[in-house]
C-alpha positions as CSV (number, residue, x, y, z in Angstrom):
1,M,71.1,-96.4,-118.7
2,P,68.8,-99.4,-119.5
3,P,69.7,-101.6,-122.4
4,A,68.0,-100.9,-125.8
5,S,65.0,-103.0,-126.4
6,T,65.6,-106.0,-128.7
7,A,63.4,-106.9,-131.6
8,Q,60.6,-109.3,-130.7
9,D,59.8,-112.4,-132.7
10,I,56.5,-111.5,-134.2
11,P,54.3,-114.7,-134.2
12,Q,52.3,-115.8,-137.2
13,R,48.6,-115.4,-136.9
14,N,46.3,-118.4,-137.5
15,S,44.7,-117.5,-140.8
16,N,42.4,-120.5,-141.1
17,S,39.3,-118.5,-140.3
18,H,37.5,-117.9,-143.6
19,A,34.9,-115.8,-141.9
20,D,37.6,-113.4,-140.5
21,D,39.1,-113.1,-144.0
22,L,35.7,-112.2,-145.5
23,A,35.0,-109.7,-142.7
24,R,38.1,-107.8,-143.5
25,I,38.0,-108.0,-147.3
26,V,37.2,-104.3,-147.5
27,S,40.6,-103.6,-146.1
28,S,42.3,-104.8,-149.2
29,S,42.1,-104.0,-152.9
30,F,40.9,-107.4,-154.0
31,G,37.9,-109.6,-153.4
32,A,35.9,-112.5,-154.9
33,Q,35.5,-110.5,-158.0
34,E,38.4,-109.2,-160.2
35,A,40.1,-106.0,-159.3
36,G,38.0,-102.9,-159.5
37,T,38.6,-100.0,-161.8
38,S,39.5,-96.4,-160.9
39,P,36.7,-94.2,-159.5
40,T,34.8,-92.6,-162.3
41,A,34.8,-89.2,-160.4
42,S,38.0,-87.3,-160.0
43,F,39.4,-87.2,-156.5
44,H,38.7,-84.0,-154.5
45,S,42.0,-83.0,-153.0
46,Y,42.7,-80.0,-150.7
47,P,43.8,-77.0,-152.9
48,N,47.2,-75.6,-152.2
49,S,47.9,-72.0,-151.5
50,Y,47.6,-71.1,-155.1
51,G,44.2,-72.7,-155.5
52,A,45.3,-75.6,-157.7
53,G,43.9,-79.1,-157.2
54,Q,45.6,-82.4,-157.7
55,R,47.9,-82.6,-160.8
56,P,46.4,-84.4,-163.8
57,S,49.5,-86.6,-163.9
58,T,48.8,-87.9,-160.4
59,K,47.9,-91.6,-160.4
60,Q,44.5,-92.4,-159.0
61,L,44.8,-95.1,-156.4
62,K,41.8,-97.4,-156.1
63,P,41.3,-99.2,-152.8
64,F,38.5,-101.5,-154.0
65,H,35.3,-101.3,-156.0
66,T,34.1,-97.8,-155.1
67,K,30.5,-98.9,-155.6
68,D,31.0,-101.4,-152.8
69,I,31.9,-98.8,-150.2
70,K,29.0,-98.2,-147.9
71,V,28.8,-94.9,-146.2
72,L,26.3,-94.1,-143.4
73,L,25.7,-90.4,-142.6
74,L,23.7,-89.4,-139.5
75,E,22.3,-86.2,-138.1
76,N,21.7,-84.4,-141.3
77,V,25.2,-84.0,-142.6
78,N,25.4,-81.0,-145.0
79,L,24.7,-81.7,-148.6
80,T,28.1,-80.5,-149.7
81,G,29.8,-83.3,-147.7
82,Q,27.3,-85.8,-149.1
83,A,28.0,-84.8,-152.7
84,I,31.8,-85.2,-152.3
85,L,31.3,-88.8,-151.0
86,R,28.7,-89.7,-153.7
87,D,30.9,-88.3,-156.4
88,Q,33.5,-90.9,-155.5
89,G,31.0,-93.6,-156.4
90,Y,30.4,-94.7,-152.8
91,Q,27.0,-96.0,-151.7
92,V,25.8,-93.2,-149.4
93,E,22.8,-93.4,-147.0
94,A,22.1,-90.2,-145.2
95,L,19.7,-89.8,-142.3
96,K,18.5,-86.6,-140.7
97,T,18.6,-87.9,-137.1
98,S,20.8,-89.9,-134.7
99,L,19.8,-93.5,-134.0
100,P,19.1,-95.3,-130.7
101,E,21.8,-97.8,-129.9
102,D,20.0,-101.0,-131.1
103,Q,19.3,-99.4,-134.5
104,L,22.8,-98.0,-134.7
105,I,24.3,-101.4,-134.1
106,E,22.2,-102.9,-136.9
107,K,23.0,-100.1,-139.3
108,I,26.8,-100.0,-138.6
109,S,27.3,-103.8,-139.0
110,D,28.4,-103.6,-142.7
111,V,29.4,-100.0,-143.4
112,H,32.9,-98.9,-144.1
113,V,32.5,-95.2,-143.4
114,I,30.3,-93.5,-140.9
115,G,29.7,-89.7,-140.5
116,L,28.0,-88.1,-137.5
117,R,27.7,-85.0,-135.5
118,S,27.4,-84.5,-131.7
119,K,24.4,-86.7,-130.7
120,T,25.4,-90.1,-132.0
121,Q,27.4,-92.1,-129.4
122,L,29.9,-94.5,-130.9
123,T,30.9,-96.5,-127.8
124,A,33.0,-99.6,-127.7
125,S,29.9,-101.7,-127.4
126,V,28.6,-100.2,-130.6
127,L,31.9,-100.2,-132.5
128,K,32.6,-103.9,-131.8
129,H,29.7,-104.7,-134.2
130,A,31.2,-102.6,-137.0
131,K,33.3,-105.4,-138.7
132,N,34.0,-103.5,-141.9
133,L,34.4,-99.9,-140.5
134,I,37.7,-98.3,-141.4
135,V,37.0,-94.6,-140.8
136,I,34.7,-92.2,-138.8
137,G,34.0,-88.6,-139.7
138,C,32.8,-86.3,-137.0
139,F,31.2,-83.4,-138.8
140,C,31.8,-81.1,-135.9
141,I,34.6,-79.9,-133.6
142,G,34.1,-82.4,-130.7
143,T,35.0,-86.1,-130.7
144,N,34.0,-87.0,-127.2
145,Q,31.0,-88.9,-128.7
146,V,33.5,-91.5,-130.1
147,D,35.5,-94.0,-128.1
148,L,38.8,-92.9,-129.7
149,K,41.0,-95.5,-127.9
150,Y,38.9,-98.4,-129.0
151,A,38.7,-97.1,-132.5
152,A,42.5,-96.8,-132.8
153,E,43.1,-100.2,-131.3
154,N,40.9,-101.7,-134.0
155,G,42.4,-99.8,-136.9
156,I,39.5,-97.3,-137.3
157,C,40.7,-93.7,-138.1
158,V,38.7,-90.7,-136.8
159,F,38.6,-87.2,-138.3
160,N,36.8,-84.1,-137.2
161,S,36.5,-80.4,-138.2
162,P,38.4,-78.3,-135.6
163,F,38.3,-75.0,-137.5
164,S,35.3,-74.6,-139.9
165,N,32.6,-73.3,-137.5
166,S,34.9,-71.1,-135.4
167,R,33.5,-67.9,-136.9
168,S,29.9,-68.9,-136.4
169,V,30.4,-69.6,-132.7
170,A,32.4,-66.4,-132.2
171,E,29.6,-64.3,-133.8
172,L,27.0,-66.0,-131.6
173,M,29.0,-65.0,-128.6
174,I,29.1,-61.4,-129.7
175,G,25.3,-61.4,-130.3
176,E,24.7,-62.9,-126.8
177,I,27.1,-60.4,-125.1
178,I,25.1,-57.5,-126.5
179,A,21.7,-59.2,-125.8
180,L,22.6,-59.9,-122.2
181,A,23.9,-56.4,-121.6
182,R,20.7,-54.9,-122.9
183,Q,18.3,-57.6,-121.5
184,I,17.0,-58.1,-125.0
185,G,15.7,-61.6,-124.3
186,D,13.4,-60.5,-121.4
187,R,12.1,-57.4,-123.3
188,N,11.4,-59.6,-126.3
189,N,9.5,-62.2,-124.2
190,E,7.5,-59.4,-122.4
191,L,6.5,-57.7,-125.6
192,H,5.4,-61.0,-127.2
193,R,3.0,-61.3,-124.2
194,G,1.8,-57.7,-124.9
195,V,3.8,-56.1,-122.0
196,W,5.4,-52.7,-122.9
197,N,8.4,-52.4,-120.4
198,K,10.8,-49.6,-121.6
199,V,13.5,-49.5,-119.0
200,S,17.2,-48.6,-118.8
201,N,18.0,-49.9,-115.3
202,G,20.6,-52.7,-115.5
203,C,21.2,-52.2,-119.2
204,W,24.7,-51.4,-120.4
205,E,26.8,-50.6,-123.4
206,V,29.6,-53.2,-124.0
207,R,32.1,-50.6,-124.9
208,G,34.7,-50.2,-122.2
209,K,33.7,-53.5,-120.5
210,T,36.1,-56.4,-119.9
211,L,35.7,-59.6,-121.6
212,G,37.4,-62.7,-120.1
213,I,37.9,-65.5,-122.5
214,V,38.7,-69.0,-121.0
215,G,40.4,-71.0,-123.7
216,Y,42.2,-68.9,-126.3
217,G,41.9,-71.3,-129.3
218,H,40.2,-70.9,-132.7
219,V,37.0,-69.6,-131.3
220,G,38.4,-67.6,-128.4
221,S,41.0,-65.8,-130.5
222,Q,38.4,-64.8,-133.2
223,L,36.0,-63.6,-130.5
224,S,38.8,-61.4,-129.0
225,V,39.2,-59.6,-132.3
226,L,35.5,-59.0,-132.7
227,A,35.2,-57.8,-129.1
228,E,38.1,-55.4,-129.4
229,A,36.6,-53.9,-132.5
230,M,33.6,-53.0,-130.3
231,G,35.8,-51.3,-127.8
232,M,36.0,-54.0,-125.2
233,K,39.0,-54.7,-123.1
234,V,39.9,-58.4,-123.6
235,I,41.8,-60.7,-121.2
236,Y,42.2,-64.5,-121.6
237,Y,43.3,-67.6,-119.6
238,D,44.7,-70.7,-121.2
239,V,46.7,-73.6,-119.8
240,V,49.3,-72.9,-122.7
241,N,51.2,-69.6,-123.0
242,L,49.8,-68.1,-126.2
243,M,50.4,-64.8,-128.0
244,G,47.3,-62.7,-127.9
245,L,45.9,-60.9,-130.9
246,G,45.6,-57.1,-130.9
247,T,45.9,-55.7,-127.3
248,T,44.6,-58.8,-125.5
249,A,46.4,-59.9,-122.4
250,Q,46.9,-63.3,-120.9
251,V,46.3,-63.7,-117.2
252,Q,47.9,-66.4,-115.0
253,S,44.9,-68.0,-113.4
254,L,41.2,-68.6,-113.9
255,D,40.5,-66.8,-110.6
256,E,42.4,-63.8,-111.8
257,L,40.3,-63.7,-114.9
258,L,37.0,-64.1,-113.1
259,Q,37.8,-61.3,-110.7
260,Q,38.4,-58.8,-113.5
261,A,35.9,-59.7,-116.2
262,D,32.4,-58.3,-116.7
263,F,31.7,-61.0,-119.3
264,V,33.2,-64.5,-119.2
265,T,33.0,-66.8,-122.2
266,L,34.1,-70.5,-122.1
267,H,35.9,-72.3,-125.0
268,V,37.4,-75.5,-123.6
269,P,37.2,-79.2,-124.5
270,E,35.5,-81.8,-122.4
271,L,38.2,-83.3,-120.2
272,P,38.4,-84.6,-116.6
273,E,40.2,-81.3,-115.8
274,T,37.4,-79.2,-117.2
275,M,34.5,-81.0,-115.5
276,D,32.5,-78.4,-113.5
277,M,35.4,-75.9,-113.9
278,L,32.9,-73.2,-113.0
279,S,31.2,-74.1,-109.8
280,T,30.4,-72.5,-106.4
281,H,34.0,-71.4,-105.7
282,Q,34.5,-69.9,-109.2
283,F,31.1,-68.0,-109.1
284,A,32.1,-66.5,-105.8
285,Q,35.2,-65.0,-107.5
286,M,33.2,-63.3,-110.2
287,K,32.2,-59.6,-110.1
288,K,28.7,-58.9,-108.8
289,G,26.5,-58.3,-111.8
290,S,28.7,-60.1,-114.3
291,Y,27.7,-62.4,-117.1
292,L,28.6,-66.0,-118.1
293,I,28.4,-67.4,-121.6
294,N,29.1,-71.1,-122.4
295,A,29.1,-72.6,-125.9
296,S,31.9,-75.2,-125.3
297,R,30.7,-78.3,-123.5
298,G,27.8,-78.7,-121.1
299,S,29.9,-80.5,-118.5
300,V,32.2,-77.6,-117.8
301,V,29.6,-75.6,-115.8
302,D,27.9,-76.7,-112.6
303,I,24.4,-75.7,-113.5
304,P,22.9,-75.8,-110.0
305,A,25.7,-73.5,-108.9
306,L,24.9,-71.2,-111.8
307,I,21.3,-71.1,-110.8
308,K,22.2,-70.1,-107.2
309,A,24.7,-67.5,-108.4
310,S,21.9,-66.0,-110.5
311,Q,19.4,-66.0,-107.7
312,D,21.9,-64.5,-105.3
313,G,22.6,-61.6,-107.8
314,I,26.2,-62.6,-108.5
315,L,25.3,-63.1,-112.2
316,A,23.2,-60.4,-114.0
317,G,22.7,-62.9,-116.8
318,A,23.9,-65.9,-118.6
319,A,23.8,-67.6,-122.0
320,L,24.0,-71.3,-122.5
321,D,24.2,-73.2,-125.7
322,V,25.3,-76.6,-124.3
323,Y,24.1,-78.8,-121.5
324,P,25.2,-81.9,-119.6
325,N,22.4,-83.9,-121.1
326,E,20.8,-82.9,-124.4
327,P,17.8,-84.3,-126.3
328,G,18.5,-86.7,-129.2
329,G,16.2,-84.8,-131.6
330,N,14.1,-81.8,-132.0
331,G,10.8,-81.4,-130.1
332,E,9.5,-80.6,-126.7
333,H,12.2,-82.4,-124.8
334,F,13.9,-79.8,-122.7
335,H,12.4,-80.4,-119.3
336,N,13.2,-82.0,-115.9
337,D,13.2,-85.5,-117.2
338,L,16.4,-84.6,-119.1
339,N,18.1,-82.6,-116.3
340,S,16.6,-82.2,-112.8
341,W,17.2,-78.5,-112.7
342,T,15.8,-77.6,-116.2
343,Q,12.7,-75.8,-115.0
344,E,14.7,-73.7,-112.5
345,L,17.0,-72.7,-115.3
346,R,14.2,-71.8,-117.6
347,D,12.6,-69.6,-114.9
348,L,15.7,-67.4,-114.4
349,K,15.6,-63.8,-115.6
350,N,18.0,-62.6,-118.4
351,V,19.2,-66.1,-119.3
352,I,19.4,-67.0,-123.0
353,L,19.0,-70.7,-123.7
354,T,19.8,-72.0,-127.2
355,P,19.8,-75.6,-128.4
356,H,23.5,-76.2,-129.2
357,I,23.4,-74.0,-132.3
358,G,26.9,-72.4,-132.0
359,G,28.0,-73.9,-135.3
360,S,24.6,-74.1,-136.9
361,T,24.9,-71.7,-139.8
362,E,24.7,-72.5,-143.5
363,E,28.3,-71.4,-144.0
364,A,29.8,-73.4,-141.1
365,Q,27.9,-76.6,-142.0
366,S,28.9,-76.3,-145.6
367,A,32.6,-75.8,-144.7
368,I,32.5,-78.7,-142.2
369,G,30.9,-80.9,-144.9
370,V,33.8,-80.1,-147.3
371,E,36.6,-80.4,-144.7
372,V,35.5,-83.8,-143.2
373,A,34.4,-85.4,-146.5
374,H,37.7,-84.6,-148.1
375,A,39.5,-86.1,-145.1
376,L,37.4,-89.3,-145.4
377,V,38.0,-89.6,-149.2
378,K,41.8,-89.1,-148.8
379,Y,41.9,-91.8,-146.1
380,V,39.8,-94.3,-148.1
381,N,41.5,-93.7,-151.4
382,L,45.0,-92.8,-150.3
383,G,45.5,-93.9,-146.7
384,T,46.4,-90.4,-145.6
385,T,45.9,-89.8,-141.9
386,S,46.7,-86.0,-141.8
387,G,44.4,-84.4,-139.3
388,A,43.4,-87.7,-137.6
389,V,42.6,-87.3,-133.9
390,N,43.4,-90.9,-132.8
391,M,46.1,-92.1,-135.2
392,P,49.6,-91.1,-136.1
393,E,49.6,-88.5,-138.9
394,V,51.2,-90.2,-141.9
395,T,51.2,-89.2,-145.6
396,L,53.2,-90.0,-148.7
397,R,53.5,-87.9,-151.9
398,S,51.1,-89.1,-154.6
399,L,52.1,-91.7,-157.2
400,T,52.2,-90.6,-160.8
401,M,51.1,-92.1,-164.1
402,D,54.8,-92.9,-164.7
403,E,54.5,-95.5,-161.9
404,P,52.0,-98.0,-163.3
405,N,53.0,-101.1,-161.4
406,H,53.2,-99.5,-157.9
407,V,51.2,-100.6,-154.9
408,R,50.6,-98.6,-151.6
409,V,50.7,-100.8,-148.5
410,I,49.1,-99.6,-145.3
411,Y,49.8,-101.7,-142.2
412,I,48.3,-100.6,-138.9
413,H,49.9,-102.6,-136.1
414,R,50.6,-102.8,-132.4
415,N,53.6,-100.6,-131.5
416,V,56.1,-103.3,-130.5
417,P,59.8,-103.9,-131.5
418,G,60.5,-106.1,-134.5
419,V,57.5,-105.2,-136.7
420,L,59.4,-103.3,-139.3
421,R,61.8,-106.1,-139.8
422,K,59.0,-108.6,-140.5
423,V,57.1,-106.2,-142.8
424,N,60.2,-105.4,-144.8
425,E,61.0,-109.1,-145.2
426,I,57.5,-109.4,-146.8
427,L,58.1,-106.4,-149.0
428,G,61.7,-107.4,-149.8
429,D,61.0,-108.9,-153.2
430,H,59.9,-105.4,-154.4
431,N,61.6,-102.1,-154.5
432,V,60.3,-99.9,-151.6
433,D,60.2,-96.5,-153.3
434,K,59.1,-94.6,-150.2
435,Q,58.0,-95.5,-146.7
436,M,56.9,-93.7,-143.6
437,T,55.9,-95.0,-140.2
438,D,54.8,-93.3,-137.0
439,S,53.3,-94.4,-133.7
440,R,50.8,-92.9,-131.2
441,G,50.7,-94.8,-127.9
442,D,50.1,-98.5,-128.5
443,V,49.2,-98.1,-132.2
444,A,51.6,-97.6,-135.1
445,Y,50.8,-96.7,-138.8
446,L,53.0,-97.7,-141.7
447,M,52.6,-96.7,-145.3
448,A,54.9,-97.8,-148.1
449,D,54.8,-97.5,-151.9
450,I,56.5,-100.5,-153.6
451,S,57.2,-101.0,-157.3
452,N,57.1,-103.9,-159.8
453,V,54.0,-105.6,-158.3
454,N,51.8,-107.7,-160.5
455,T,48.0,-107.9,-159.8
456,S,48.4,-111.6,-159.2
457,E,50.8,-110.9,-156.3
458,I,48.6,-108.5,-154.4
459,K,46.5,-111.1,-152.6
460,D,49.6,-113.0,-151.4
461,L,51.2,-109.7,-150.3
462,Y,48.1,-108.8,-148.3
463,Q,47.7,-112.2,-146.7
464,S,51.3,-112.3,-145.6
465,L,50.9,-109.0,-143.7
466,E,47.5,-110.1,-142.3
467,D,49.2,-113.2,-140.9
468,L,51.7,-111.2,-138.7
469,G,50.8,-111.3,-135.0
470,S,51.2,-107.6,-134.7
471,R,48.5,-106.8,-137.2
472,I,45.6,-104.6,-136.4
473,R,44.5,-103.9,-140.0
474,T,46.0,-104.2,-143.4
475,R,45.0,-102.3,-146.5
476,V,46.5,-102.5,-150.0
477,L,45.8,-99.7,-152.5
478,Y,46.9,-100.0,-156.1
């Protein structure tokens, strides 16, 4: 057995750079002005199972002047989310579109919070210009548009909304299953051109047909319930063994599912393992006259292979809501300049093409706005990382009004031995009432509530932590 690792001597950082101190002043609860006051609006906490909000006796932490917090929201984030952030007193700028990289770099340079959906790309080359950024909110399910590793290594927490639009996507799938089975799209287009074409050949009821669900997560499991209610037999494939709802049955391989299913729906994340997971080999396994529906990620289907499978009669129809390359805004942009095969795809019979609208319902966008905005506020005001996708999930119970001289210290640091010893030496002059730390890869997150702290001591406390060589980011909430 190898010997236990010994504590490392954490070096002191050179803190002579005044510019660096100013760039990070948002991370603490003090600044050139005197300490700020509590937010004027009450904090919106998640309700518990009885519907109650935060107790009135709970102490409101204040990370800094709330009016100085700059929030940038892109891609038409729902008004419910905007309202929650504005009610905290933050400065909120909301745009209806994404931004090209040069404009995004300019906008992001001084914001503390950014909210986006699926079009905005927060790469490392963009994020390195965001000197004050502490948190990112993805108002959607996916987070592949953000460089999560770079964000974590620079103390930027990322949240998303993995649940709130599941029902909307599942309902779209049900609608498309029926529309494909009855060739509704083609009949609709024909009649709009004045062509009356009343046919039954190749049109089917969905009752009694087999639905194969690839990825039995939040969307897939809801879809299975709806499909069974319509009399469909449901099978599913997932890399994890999961208990199916109702009478659904899990199969052992993707090929097994493809060979049995009349309709195949995809609900998987964008990963190296899912890239082109349906290509020539997989289409060859499918029943002749079956249907494919994809509302997960555009990269999981080899579109040229799908086009050939449709032309060869393997597929009787398909519905796509996502594509490998998608336009950055609305307009007449879906053509061969975007993807070389676009026109061929558009010319196929009984193929439904929608512009990434799986979660685009009023209900879903409102729920997403609430879920992500609450997570952002809890992180900014309380330091809570519950639900974060790139940081350890750490939370402490709230302080109360009976604890007037308490301070919450948040220390994001490199995950190396010896850090806790150094941190606790700095906190040693105060009573540590509660403390929690956790790590995720190379990044660790420490949160501690300490008592008997005077306002005059906060700046020295903050600077002592900042000077540790392990520091990624320090925040002090009081």
